[in-house]
N, C-alpha and C positions, 0 to 999 in steps of 0.2 A: 604397582611397584614402581619406585622411582628410578631414575637414571643411576647406573652403577658408577662409582668413582674409579678413576684410573689407579692402578696399583703402583707400587714403588718403582723407581726408574732402574733400568739396567745401567751399570756403570763399568768403567775400567777397573782394573785390579788394585791400583795403588790408592793411597789415602787421598791425594789431591783429586783424583778422578771421582772417587766416591763423594767427597764433599761438594765438588762442582756439579756432579750429577744430581745430587739432591737439591742444590740451590737452583739449578736450571729447571728442575721438575716443579719447584714451587713458583718460580718466576712465570713459567708457562701457565700454571693454574691461576695465578692472580690476574694475569693479562686476559685469560679466557673469560674471567668473570666480567670484565668490562666490555669485551667484544660483543657488539650487538645490543648492548644495554640501551634502552630508550632514553632520549633526551627529553626533558631536562632532568629526569629522575636520577641519572647517573652522576649528576653534579649537585643534586639536592641532598641535604642532610637527611639521613635515614634514622638517626637517633638523636637524642637530646644533646649529646656532646658536640654535635655539628659535623660528625664524620660522614663523608660521602665517598662513593666508590672511586671516582676519578681522583679525588684528593688523596686517597690512600696510595694510589699508583704514583702520583706526583711526589708524595713524601718518600716512597721507596726509591725513587730515582735519586733524590737528594741523599738518602742514606747510603746508597751504593757509591755515589760520587764522593762522599765524605770518607767512608771507611775503606773503600778499595782504591779510589783514585786520588785521595788526599786533598780534595777540594774543601774549602771552608764553607761552613754553614753557621750563620750568626743567630738566626731566629728560627728555631726548629718548629714552633707552632705555625709559622708562616708557610712552611713547606707543605702543609695540608690544604692550603687555600688556593682556589682556582682564580685565575684572572678571567675577566668577562669574555675574552677572546680565546681562551683555552678550549680546544675541541678534544673529543675522545681520541680521534686519530692522532692528533699532535702529542697528547699525553702518552699514548701507547708507543708512538714512534720514538719519543725521547727515552722512554723506559727501555725499549729494546736496544736502542743505540748505546745506552749506558751499560746494559747487560753485556753487549759485545765488547765494548771498551774494557769493562771490568774483567771479562774472561780473558782477553788478550793480556792484561796485566797479570792475572793469576797464572796463566800459562808460562809467563816469564820467570816465575819463582822457582828456584831450585830447592829451597829448604823452608818448610813451614814453621820452623822454630825461629827464623829470622824476624826482626821487628816488622810490624805492619806499618801502614801509613800513619797511624796514630801512636803517639808515645805510650809506652807501657803495655802495648798489645802485640802478641805474636801474630804472624800470618795465619796460623792455625786457629787461634782464638777469634780472629777477625772473620774467617770463613764460617766458623760455628755460629758466631753472633749473627752474621748475615742470614744463615739458615733459620735461626730462631726468630729473628725480626720479620723475615719474609713469611714464615709459617704463621706467626701470630696475626699479621695483617691479612694473609690469605683467608684465615678463619673469619675475620671481620668482613672481608669481601664476600665470602659465602653467604653470610647473614644479610648483608646489604642487598645483594643481588636477589636473594629470595624475597626480601621485602618489596623490591621494585616490581618484579614480574613473576614471582613464583619459581624461577629457574633454580634448579638444584643440581649437584654433581659437578664433575669437571668436564 
C-alpha cells in the first residue's frame, strides 16, 4: 500500500481564509515534491516537453509575483528554465519568500471584488486562478517526482 495523501486543509470561516488555505495547502504540496529530490534529476527534464521539477517551482514563483505582487514577466517560457547555478534550496527559498510576500498582500485586501494586480481581474478571480495554476503544476510535480525516484503521496 502506498503513502496516503494529506486531506484537505482546515481553514478559517470566511472566503479569503478558505481560498488562502487551499492555496497554502497546494504550495506546501508542490514544495514537498522538490524537497529531498536527488540532483541532477530534480533539474533534468522528465518529459519530452522539457519540464523539470525545479523549473515548475521557479515558474510558480514568477506566476505569484506576476498575479499577486504585480511584477512584470515578459518571457513566460523562460520562467521554467533553470540557471546553471540555481540550487534546489535557492529555488525553494525564493518560492517560500514569494508565498509569504503574496500572503501579506492578500491579508491587506478588504474586498475580493476589488481589482487585482492585473487589469480585468478581481482579487477573487486572481486567488482562484492561483489555486488552479498551483494545483495543475502540483499534479505535474507528482508525476515528475515519481519518475525520478518512485516517491508518491504528499
